[in-house]
N, C-alpha and C positions, 0 to 999 in steps of 0.2 A: 352723185358722190357716194363713196363706199360708206357702209354703216358700221360704226364701231360697236362691238358687242361686249357688254359688261355684265358680270354676275356679282350679286351682293348677297352675302350669307350671314344670317344672324346666329347668335349663340342659343343654347337650349338643352345642352347635355344629351340625354337619351332621346329627346325629340328630334335630334339631328338625322335620324334614319329617314325622316320625311324628305330632307334635302337630297339624300342618296337616290330615292325613287324619282324625285322631280328631275334631278340631273340625268337619270337614265333616259327619261323622255326627251330631254333637250339633246342628249347625245345621239339618240336614234333619229332625231329630226334634223341633225346637222348643225345644231347651235354649238359652236366651239368658241368659248370666251377668249377675248384678247387680254382682258383685265379681270381680276377677281378681288373684291374688297370683302373682308370677313373678320369675324370676332369669335372667340371661344370655340365651341364645337364646329361652327361654320368655318373657322380657320383650319381645323383638322380636315374637314371635307375638301376645303380649297387646296390644301397641301397635297392631298391624295390625287387631286385632279391635275394641278400644275406640276407635280413631281413625277408624273408618268406620261409616256407618249399616248396619243389619242387611243390607240388600239388596246392599251392596258389600263385605261382609267377606270372603266367599269369593273374590271377584275379587282383592282385595288380597293375601290369603294365597297364592293360586295364582300371581299375577304375581311375588311376591317369590321363591318357591321355584323358579319356572321360570327366572328370571334368575340364580338362585344356582348353576345348573349349570355346572361347569367342563368345557367341551368344546373348549378351545383345543388346537391341535396342538403336539406336542413341537418345540422349536426345535433339537433335536439328535437324532442317532441315525438309523437307516435309515427309509425311507418307510413300510415295512410296520408300524412300531411304532404309527403312528397309526390304521392300518386294523384292527389286531388288538391288543387290549390285554387283559392279564390283570386280575383283580380287584386284585391288588397294584399293578399299573402305574397303574390308575385312581386309587387312593388316593394313590399317590406324586405323581401329577400335581397333585392338589388340594393336597397338602401343600406342594409347591414353587411352584405357580403361583397358588394361592388360589382364591377364588370371586368372580365378577364383581359379585355383589350384597353381599358381606360383607367381604372383606379381600384384600389382596395382600401379597406378601412384600417386606420391605425388603432387597433383595439385597445392597447394599453392606455393611449392618450385619450380615447373616447371615454374610458372609465375614470380618468383623472382630470378631465377637462375643467371640472369645477374646483380643482385644488388651487392652492395659492400660486403654483409655478408650473403650469403645463409646459411640456418640452417641445411642442409643435405648434405651428401657426395654421394648420389645416387638419380637419378631421379625417381626410382621406389622402392617400399617397398616389401621385400620378405616375409612378414608376412603370406600370404596365403600358401607359400611353406612350412614354418615351420609347419603350421597346417596340411597340407597334409601328411607330413612325420610322424608326431606324430600319425596320424590315420592309416597309411598303413605299417609302419615298426615296426617289433619286434626287439628292440634294443639288447635284450639279445641274440637272435639268430644271429643277425648281428655280434656281437662281439665274440660269442662263438660257432658259427655254423661251418658247414663243408666248407664254402667258406672263404678264406682269401681275405679281401678287402683293397685295397690301394687307397687312395684319394690324388690327386695331387693338391697343391695350391701354392701360392707365397707370400713371405714376402714383403709387400708393401714398406717397408723402405729400406731393403737391396737388394731386387730383387732376393733373393735366393729362389730356389724351395724348397717346404716343402712337405713331404710325411706323411700322417696320415695312419697308418698301424695297422690293428687289430691283427697282429702277435706280436706286441710289446706294444700296448696301446689300449684304448677304443675310439671308434668313436661315436659322438652324432650329434644332429641336427646342432649345431654350426659349426662343421667341414664341413658339407655338404653345409651350407649356405656360408661359407667362400670360398669354391671352386667355388661357383656361383657368387662371387662378381666381375663381369666384369664392372669395373669402366669406365666411370661415370654413366653408366646405373643403376647398382646395387651396394649397399654400401659394404665396407669392413666389416670384423668381427674381433673382438678382441679374440684371442686364446692364453691363457697363456702369456699375456703381449705383444703378437705380433699382428700387424695389418695385416690381411691376406686377399688376394684377389684371384680372379679367376685363376685356374691352367692354363687356356689358355694363360695367360700372358707370360708363359715360355714354356709350353708343352701341347698344346691343346689335342693332341693324345699321351698319355704317353708311347710311344714305348720303350724309353730307360729305364724308371723305371721298365718296365716288363721284358725286354730282356737282360739287362746288368747284371742281377743277376747270380752268379755262381751256379752250380748244376750239377748233373749227369743224371737226368731223361731226356728222349726225350720229346720234347714239341710240341704241336699243339696250336698255338696262332691265335686267330681270332680278328682282329682289325676293328672297324667300325668308319670311319672318316666321319663326317657330312659336311665337306667342301671340295669342288673339287678344284684341282689344275688348270685344264683347264676350261675355261668358255667362254661364248658368248661375243660378242661385247656389250658395254653398251652405252646408248644414253641419259640417264637422271642422275641427281645427286643421286637419290635413288639407281639406278643400280650401280653407281660408288661406293657408300658406301658398297653395297653388295660385289662388287668385291674386294674392299680394304680388307674386313674381310677375304674373301676366300684366297687372296694372302698371307696376313700376317700369317694366321693360318695354311693353308695347306703347306706353305713353311717350317714351323717348322717340319712337319711330314717327308717331303722328305729329309731334312737335317739330321734328326735323323736316317732315314734308311741308308743314306750314312755313317754316323758315325758308326752305328752298323756293317755294312759290313766291314769297315776298321778294327774295333776292332776284329771282328771275324777272319779275315785273319791274323792279328798280332798274336792272340792267337794260331792259327793253326801253324804258322811258329815257334813260341816259343816251341810248343809241338814237332815239328820235330827236332828242335835244341837240345832239352833236352838230347837226346841219344848221341849227338856228343860232349858234353861238359865234360871235365874230372871231376871226382868225387871231386877232391880237389877244383876245381873252384866253384863247386856247394855249397860249404860251405860258400862262400862269401854271406852275407845277401842281397846285392843288386841283385846278380845273382839268389839267391834262390827266392827272391820276384818276379823277372821277370818270372822265370820258373813256379811259382805258377799260374800265369795268364793263362798259357797254359795247366794246369792240367785238366781243365774241357772242353777242346776243342773237346773232342770226342763225346759230346752229339749232338743229331740231333734236329734241330729247324726248324719246318715248320710254316711259317707265311702266313695266308690268310688275305689279306688286301682289304677291300671293301669300296669304296668311294661313297657317296650319290651324284648323278648327278642332282637332282632336279626332280620336277613333274610338270604336266601341269598347276596347280593352283598357282605355285610359281610366285611371283611378286616382286616388290621392297621391301626392308627391310624384306626379307622372313624369317630371323631368329626370327622376332617378329610376324610372322603371325600365330596366334593360331586359325584361323577360322576352322570350322568343315570340309569343303571340303579339305582344304590343309592338315590338320592332318591325315585325313582318307587316302588320296592319298599317303602321306609319309609312313604311316604304311604299306599299301599294297605294296608299292614299296620295302620296307625293306624285307617283306616276300618273294616276288618274286626274288629279287636280291640275297638273301641268298640261296634260293632253287637252283638258277642257279649256284652260286659260289660253293656250296657244291657238286653239280652234276659234275661240271667241275673238282673239286679237286679229287673226288673219293677217292681212296686209296693211291694216290700219297703222299709220305712222304720223307723228307730229309734223306739221308744216314748218318751214324755216322760221326760226324765232320763237317757236312754241315749246312749252313743256307740257306734255299730256301724260296723265297718270291713269292707267287702267288697273283698278284694284279688285281683287277677288278674295273672299273669305271662303276657302275651300272651293266648292263648285259655284258659289253664289257671287254675283257682282257686288261690289261694295259701293253703295251710293255715297258714302262719306268722302270719297276722294274725288 
């Protein structure tokens, strides 16, 4: 049976360069996804892939991340500050000045955000990202091409997860900006009367959206998580903020894995029970509905989950660090980590009815999965 190929991409702002490098390795090795499930910056990378023909996908990803580099000069301070910058200074520059391809600061409202009536709902403006997407994405191909794209976001009022799916409707720039609305940094977006924010508020790595779907085809799923669960000690407020994001967002992913395992086992048990239940009892709607859950439990699902563990140039507020050295190191780390993970995976696949998870923290296998 043919193997369905699925790519799952998390949010992580500037850390998303890691996914670009990882995809470059996948592209070179002939892994062309049929479906992509993504949130936030992962959704941007997904749109660049799905919205271009195979021969132009790497060009689009490379161009986006090249133009995302913050290399502007400081408008204040001594001249030598621009010639010699510490890691912390590079991160601070991105935090204050933004990224040419993604966002810029709303300086007047940053200065008045503590006032009684600030005029914006985000500290940064995503207008540069809108322009980047319009230049680099073929929307007709994205909505009618060979890749199904599912973008995860959240209703800011109800807290309910929203899934924008090219299998059922069209996706445009607004849907992508909505999935990037990590409040209060980035503003929400109005979509069909709903106030929509970043998918990371509910499912930063949309594993459940991808894996809970019924089907009969065997699956190879590759998930790229930009936030690590385990991290170093922190000694500053900036490092504490980083660790807060890592814990909040990576915990979602591990909880989702646990839920998926439980659901898979339940369906497997229901399939085993189906042959032992009298035919008369199967006519009961409640019983029939339960047994239907196990009807697809014979498909094989292999999940390769790769977590980004950071690079030498990472510093405080690393998700906002769009400096050239950091983006380059993340891209290269993604390339090498994916090469290593694919080499370790080889031809290993789940058997019929199995859900097998191969986890890697950078180069290292993850014993927790």
